[in-house]
N, C-alpha and C positions, 0 to 999 in steps of 0.2 A: 828247243830250237837249233842246238849246236848240228845236228845232223844236217839239216835245212840248211843253214847258214854256210856251211861247208861244201855244199854242192851248188849253191849260188856263184861259189869261188870259180868254180871247175876246177879245185886243186884233187890231188889225188890223196895225201897222207890221212892217217885215219882223224876222223872228228875230235877235237877236244870240246870241253864245256866253254860256253859262250854267257857271258855273265851281259846284264844288263843295265844301263843306265837307270832304266825307269821301269819297276816292276809292274807287277798287273794291276793298275790302278786305272784303265780307261773307264769313262763314264759312257753310259749309253746315253746316244741321242736320237731324238724322232727324226725321222729322216722320210720325207717320204709316206709318213704313215706308220715307220715302224722303228722301234728301238734299234738300233744300230751303234757298232763301234768305228772310229775314224783312225785310219792312220796314212800320215801325208809327209810330203819332203819338198822340197823346189819344183819338184817335176811332176809327181803323181799325186792321187787323192783318191783313198779307196775307203770305200764304207762297207762293212760287213752285217750284214741285217743279224740279230741274235734267231730271230725264228727262220730255221731252216737253213740257216749259213750260206744267204743267198748275197754274192758279192756286187754289191752295185746300189748307188751309180758309181762309178768311177770316172775321171777324168785324167787325162793326159796333156802336156805340156800346157800346164797351169799357168795362167795368164792372160792376155790379150787373144791369142791364137790357141785357145783351149780346145781339145778333143774329148768329147763324150760320145762314145758310141752306144752303149749299151741299152737295152730297152727297159723301161720300169712299164708296168700293167697301168694303163691309162684308169683303171677302176681305183686306184690305191687310197682315194681320199673320201671313198664312197663308206657309207654305215656297211660297219662289217657283216658280211653276209657267213653264215657257216657251213661252207663247202664243205663235200665228202674229204677233200684231197686239203688240206691247209696253206699248201704251196699257193694256190690258186688267188689267194687274197694278194699277195704282195709280188709274185711272179717279175723277177727283174735278175738283171747282170748275169752271174754265171751261178751253176750251186753245183754242188756233187750228188749224184744219185745213187744208191747202193738199197735196194736192186734199181735198175734202169729201168724205165717205162711204165706201161700203164698197170700191170700188176694185178688185172680183172680177175684171176683165178688164183686161189692157194696155192703156196707150194708145201703139200704136206699139211701140217697144222699152222703153218706160217702165211700170216695174212698182212699184206704192205698196202699201203697208201701209195697213190702214183709217184712213183722216183723214189718213194722209201722215207724211212724215219731220218735220214742225213739232210731230206730237203725238206721235210715238215714241221720236224719238231725242233726244239730250242737248246742250242749249245752253250756250253758254259766258258768263261773264258779263264786260259790256263795261267797264261804269260804274255807280256806285251812290253815293246821297248824299243830301245835303239842301242844294237850291240855295242860292246865296247872296242874302243879302238885297237887292243890287243887282243882280240878274238882271232882265232885261228882262221878265222877264213878271211881275214885281212883287209876286209871291205871298208872299216872303217864308216861306215853309215848306210848298215843294214836296219829298215827299222820295219819291225813285224808284231805280227800276233798270233798266239797260239790257241784255238780254242778246240774243246772236246764235247762230243758226245758219245752215251752208250746206249746200243741199240738193246728192244727186248724183244722183238720177232724172232730175232736168232741171234744169242748174245753175243755182242763184239765191242769193239772200242775202238773210234775213229777220232784221229788227232788231224785238226786241219789247220798248217800254216800257211799265213799271208805274207809277204815281205816285197818291200822295192828297195832300191838302192839309190844312193846319189849318183846322178849324171845319167840316170838311164830312164827311158821310157816303155818299163817294164814292171808286170805282174807276176812274183814268183807264188806259184801255189802248191802243194805238198799235202797229201792225203796219206797217213800211216794208218793201216789196218790193222787188228791186234786182236789175240782170242777167238777169231772165228773159224768155225771145221765146216766144209762142205762147200757145193758149188753156188759163186755168187757171179752176176753181172753187174755192171756200174760204170759210171762216166761222168762227165763232164757236162752242163746245159747250157752254154753261154749263147744269148738273144742279142743280136747286133737290130739295129733301127734305121730305118731312113726315110725321111720327110717326102721325098718325092719319089714317083716312078721312075723306074729304068736308072736311077742315080749310081749304085753299086756294081762293082767288079769283082766276083766272084772267082778265086781257083783255089785248087786242092793239089798236093804233091802227087805224084804218082801213085796210081792205084790199080789193083788187080782185078777187082769185080767190082760192077757197080749196079745195082736193081732198086726198081720203087718199091713200098712196101708191098708184100705179096696180096694182103687182102685190101677191102674198100678202107681207107683212111678216115673219110667222113661220109655219112648218112645223110642225103638230102630230106627225107622224112622228118629227123629232128634237127633240120636246119644247119647242116653242114655241106659242104662242097667242093671236092677235089677236080682236079683237068688232067693227072697224069695217071697212066695206065696202069694199073694194079699188076705187080710180078714182073713188068718189062726189066729186061736185062740191058745194060748200056755200056757204051766203053770210052763214051765222053760226055762230060757234063754241057757241051754245047747240042747235043742231040740227044733227047730225051723221048721217047713216044708219049701220046698224050691219048685222054680216051676218045678224043675226035677223030682218029687217025694221022694227025699230024703230029709235030715234035716241038718240043719245047728247048730252048737255051737257057737253061740252068746257071749260065755264068755272068748272066745280067741280072739285076733284082734292085728294087721291086719289080715284079713282073707277074700276069694273072692275077690280074684285080678280081677279086670275089669269088677266090679258092685257097685250099689247103691243100700242103701237099707234102710228103715224105719219102725221102730218098737215103740210100746207104751205099757209101763206097768204101773199100776194104784196102787197106794202106798197104803199100810193097814195104818189108821190114827189113831189106839189105841195105840201109841207109844212115846217118848217125842222128836223124831226128825225121819225122813226118810233120807237114804243116799244111794250117789253112789260112786264106788271103780272105780280106776284103777291101778293096780300095773304092775311098772315097775322092772321085776324081776333081769336084767342085770346090772340096774343101783342104786338098792336096794331102791328104793322108792318106795310110792304110794301117789297117787293124791287122796282125796277124797272130795265131797262136801256133806253138811247136811242143810235139809230144813224142815219147817212146814208142813207138806201134807197135812195141812187141807186149806194153802194157795198157793200150790203148790201140785196140786193132783195129778201129772202123770212125769213120765219120758221119754222122746222120746228120742229112740238110733237113731242117723243116721251115717249110715257106709258109707263113701264117700271111696273109695278104685279104682280110676281111672275108675268109670262107666260113666263120662262125655266126651263127646268129640266135645262138643258146646263150644262157648266161654263165659266166660274167662276160662273156665275148659280145656277144651281141651288135655284132657286127663292126666293131670300131677298133680291133686287134688287127691293124694294119701297116706294111711296110717292115715287117718283123723278120729276121732270120735268127733261125737256130743253126748255129756249127757246133754240134756235141760230140765232142771224142768220148769212145766209147769203147769200151766191149763187151757187146751185148748182140741182139737178134733184132735189129728194126727198135721198134718202141713197144715190144708186146710184153714183157716183162720175164720174170725169173722161169716159169714155169717152160716159156719157150725156148727161152735161151739156154736153159741146162738140159735140152732134150736134143738129141738131132736134130737138124733142120737143114735147110737149103744152104747155107752159109757154112753152118759146121762143118757138113759134108763135102765143103770146099777145101776144108785144112786150116779153114781162119776161124779162130776161137770166138767164141760169142759169150761166154761164161769162163770162170777162174774156179778150179779145187784150191779153197783155201784149208791152212791148217792151225789147231789152235796154238801153237806152240812159236808162231813166225810172227814179223811183222814184217809186212807189205807196204811200200812205198809206193805211192804213184804220183810223179811228179809232172808239171805242165805250168808253160806260160803263155801270157797273152801280152802283146806288145803292140806299141806304135811307131810309125815313123814318116817323118816329112817326105814327100816324094816331088820331083821335079815335074815341069810342065811336060805333058807328052808321055807320061809311065801311066801304062794299060794294067790289063791284067797281070799280076805277078803270075811268073812263068818257072823260077825256082827260088830258093833260099836256101844259101850254102853257108857253112861253116868257115870264115876266113880265118881265124885263127882265138884261142883263146876270151871270150867276151866279146866279139863282133860276129854279126853274120849279114853276106850282101845279099839283097833283093834284088832279083833281075826283073823287068817287066816284059812282054812278047814284044813289045816297040824296041825293046835294046838298053833301054834306061835303066841306071843302077844306083841303089842309094846301099849305104853301111850302116848299121844301127848296131848300137852296144847291148847286147845280150848275152847274158853267162848261160850259154847253150850246153855246158857242162855239168848246170845243174839237172841235168835231164837223166844224166848217167851214172850208176850208181858205183 
């Protein structure tokens, strides 16, 4: 916990040991069908599923004006079917994928479920509690949980830290990967939901390359349908080629009811952080995520809007948007991400070469803020000072949010 708590403070001195008022004695609670751990403070409540480490549901602004943007698959309460990929049973919130993608093809003698062991297998509780007031990070109110998993397809240890801080509407997540050698793709898999078509306004930070998945994402013969043109390259989310010759505006969602689509945009690395944002105008809320683009190179946008009619989807996964921060080649998996591909040939990493003697940390922040009337698409998210960012809309409206963006920096 010490290293991550220190990052959350954006301080520069070397981290020291952080003591906890409450050791690892969190009890598992059945939440929407699955045993989960809970951490909470006055502002934020987070559940972390033991199976797959899925983070969700989560609530910001706890109370009368609460905001719970994460999706939970509607079949969670049904009799558990044995899917090839266990993650399909609970599919919720955000989870860490390693390797990211379908992984239909084995990588040498390594075989993986979709999105890897980290998204499918059980995690173990390591430590949890409230950081001591005298901890080096000085937060005086950092509620955290540490869990870990040891992967078998390729030997590695992954430690997941989730933390929330008093006075902030933010969730800090960090994965520390150790003991692994060789190329690996990875990423986060956040999923947001809307109840009404056209209710969300979507934007991302400046990107240097955008493309629709090169091959067909869905097969009508299997009961899946897509609307975007495979392989189409675009420079703006507002104008993406469709199969019928028209263009789609991906900055408004849910849209294109009856279809599943997947695109990827590759972030500009010359910034303190890259971001993705989803505005909920009717709720006067915005959800946003911050990342280090040198560690999470791209954003995969998965539009799931009643386009799948095979189990377990059965035409009922509606108005869900995956905003997935990755270093990967779309969602094809490790084999395609590790070899030269259309994206890596442009100098954009689609995997990382790991060394067994290193610890590689992947920090990530998800947060929310209230917005004023007239606040439309997020145009920019900028650091103001340590612990504060400013969101500016295309309409010129501005809002500050308390977020320790220094957490993203080593």
